[in-house]
C-alpha positions, 0 to 999 in steps of 0.5 A: 626105544624104551618099553614106556615109549612102545606102550605109548605108541601102542596106546596111540595107535589103538586110539587113533584106530590104526590098530583095530581095537574095541571100545573097552580095549581103547578105554584101557589104553585111555587109562594108561596113557592117563597113568603115565600123566599122572605118574609125572607129577611128584605127588603120584604114589607110583612110578615107572620102572623101566628095568622091571618091565625090561625083565618080564620080557627077558624072561618070557624069552628064556621060555619056549613055545609048547605048540604049532609052528614056533614050537621049541622057539623063544617067546617073544611077547607081541605088543599086545601082551607087553601092553599089560604084561609090562604094565603089571611088573613096570608099575610101582609104589614109590613108597616100597618098589612094590607092584601097584598092581595086586589083581588082573583081569584079562578078557580076551577070545579062544587061543590068543596064548592065555594059558601061555602068559599065566603060566609064564608069570607063574613061573616068574613070580615063584622063582624071581619075585619069591627070591627078590621077596626071601618069601615062599610063595605058594601059587595056585592055578584054579579051575572048576573042573580038575582038566581045567586046573591043569591047563595052565599047570601044564603049559608051564611044564612044556614052557620049561622044556628046552629052556635054560631055566629048566635047572632052575625048577623041580617039576613032578606030576603034582608041583612045580618047585623053585629049587632055591626058594621051595616056592611052588605051582599047584593046581585047585579043582573043586572036582578033586574036592581041592578049594585052598582051604588053609592055603596062603596063596602068594599068587592065584591064577583063575583060568577060564573063570567064566565057568565059576558057578561061585566066587569061592576061589576068587575069595582065596585071594583076600587072605593073601600074607605075602608081600605082593599078592596077585590074583590073575583073571584071563577068561573068555566070554560065556554063556551064563549070565548068572555066573559071577564072572559076567554079574560082578567082575565083567560088569565092574572092570568094564565100568572101571574102564569107562571113562564116562563113570565115576568108579576107579581102582588103581590096585586093579589091571584090566583089559578086555578084547571084544567086539562092540555091539554095533560091529558087523560078524561078516567084516572080518576086520572086527575080529582083530578086537578079540584077537589081538594074536590070532588075526596076526598070522594066517593060519589063525585067519583062516582057522577062525574064517573056517569055524564061521562058515560053519556057523552060519550054516549050523546054527548051533555052532553060532553060539560056541562061536561068538563066545569062544572066537569073538568073545561075545557074551551072547545071552547080554541083554541090550537093554541098559536104560542110559548112554552113559556118555550122553549122561555125562555130558549133563553134569556140570560145575555149577548149575545153569539158573540160581535155585533159590526160590524155585518149584521142586517135585521131591521123589523118594525111593524107600523100597528097602528100610534095610539097605539104600534109600534115596531122594531127588529133588527134580527142579523144572525151569526155563532159560530161554532155550528154544526145542526144533520147533521154536517152543522154550524147551523145559529143563531140569535140575536134578539133585539126589541124595542116599541113606543108609541105616548103619555103618555095618550095612555100609560096609557090606554094600561095599563089599558087594557091590566093590563100590566106595560107598564109604569113601562117598559117605565120607564126600557127603554124599550118602547120610548114616542114620545109626539106626537098624533100618533106614529111619523116614523121619531123619530122611524127611527132615533131610528134605524139609532143611535142604527145601528151607535152605534153598527156599525152595516151594515143594509143589510134590512129594512123590512117594511110591505108597509100598514102603511109605505109607505112615510118612506119606499120611504124615505129610499130607496131615501137615499140608503137603501135596502128597503123590503116589507114583506105583512101580507099573508100566503105565505108571512110569513108562512116560517118565522113563521115556521122557527123562532119557530123551531129556538126557540126550537133548542135555536138558538135564542137569547135575552136579557130580554125584558118584552114587547117583553116576553108579545107579545111573549105569546099573539101571536096565529097562524091562518091556511090556507091550511097548511100555517100559519102566527101570527093571529092580530085579535085572540087578543086584546092584544100586540103583535107587537114586535113578528110581527116586529121580524117576518118581519126581520126574513124572510129577516135575513133567507136568509142572506149570509155569508162572512168575516164579520169582514173583512168586517166591518175593510174594511167598517171602513177604508173607513171611513173619520175619 
């Protein structure tokens, strides 16, 4: 059986439930199967190289276990390890045969052979890959503390003991060097004052990234000038949700995996092994989700079980148990605004009605003139659909558009948010106003032109007055109905609650819009005395289209229906033409 066939079988078993798996690992399996399907298209830029996938398995067999009952024996990669390591080396680019993935993020509970994987890959890269590409590879293991940076380095030395590969390397206390190419593995640590300045890493290994307060080491990989650079992150969940592992990498990687969010990254291999939010910790079967290796042998299960019994009695130990053994970010707030699967179910290929001549409520988020500004068109309609009580439901069409002042600011957001704003601009979802700050007149011109082109009757222009005083006055003087929508719990609770309910009833309809989808996935709520609103301060990620939508929806909720089509006809006949 080929490696590819085994991985396909493994992925299907995880998806079906035959192998107990968490939601994000299932998404990783779905992603792999989609890649297999994509690769069968002649236009796909990558392909599967069975020989390369086999080589990494054979390589690990030449290395030796360093600890436990298997110490000294050849390393046989488990099905889970093969799932991501064989993908890392099996998927290749058609244009040059190089690895498809330049970066990997694996999150799993402690004692599931993380360091062993990293060490084996590092040794493979500085020898086999360096020889193949005719380069001298600089490989670094990076940690905040000296001891942490040495974990993978020391593991690599131990794995070479009694290995037939040992003669290929020169081993000292400061470096593991491949004799033929001169490629090496060294440690970097902030404690030692070694931050990698001036280095040209072909590979960078960041072990336990959750401990890193900054992205300094991660950023080193950006300057690599080698043919096949590789940034490898393997970590466990942590206890500080302000560190970049949680705020950036974990959040971003979860969105790449999530099939209901329109974020893709074909160069990033991702697998997250964790319990799901609804899982019962008392059910040992769920422990497999975070421990794909440790739960497969008796000693591993007994150790987890013993630690859990202690944690139940000593509450202070429960946090460590949840993070280290269940891979749960214990401080993670369960305050996400939207169920993204339900939101995605509201996406349409076309609207259920013709919007020409309909009433529209326009919401604005102009809170940041030097950053993203968004508008939302909320169109209420009735189409004969009845609710549970037999009353005709009000449904809503939502259309959003965003603006940014200049291309420099656009690329800054690409870098900070790690999402393709530049591509979304080219696709027409974002407009660059070519000004130092977002020109509110350009925004308003867009709104009026859109409404004019679709013969929409503007019922109300809805603004947070904090940053829109001038434009509100101007539009009011032009005869438009302008409403103030304050960003308070009291003001926005009804809108925030009702909009979500409408989404869950599939009474909201929108066309594909990656900017809106991204914003919706970022939105979290803040509660105050039972009232909720979107919390702008809880995330650095953009939520402006959501704010604009809820602003317009607040007034759309109270829309009074008449004979819309007749009203449109009357207005049409009254026009000077």
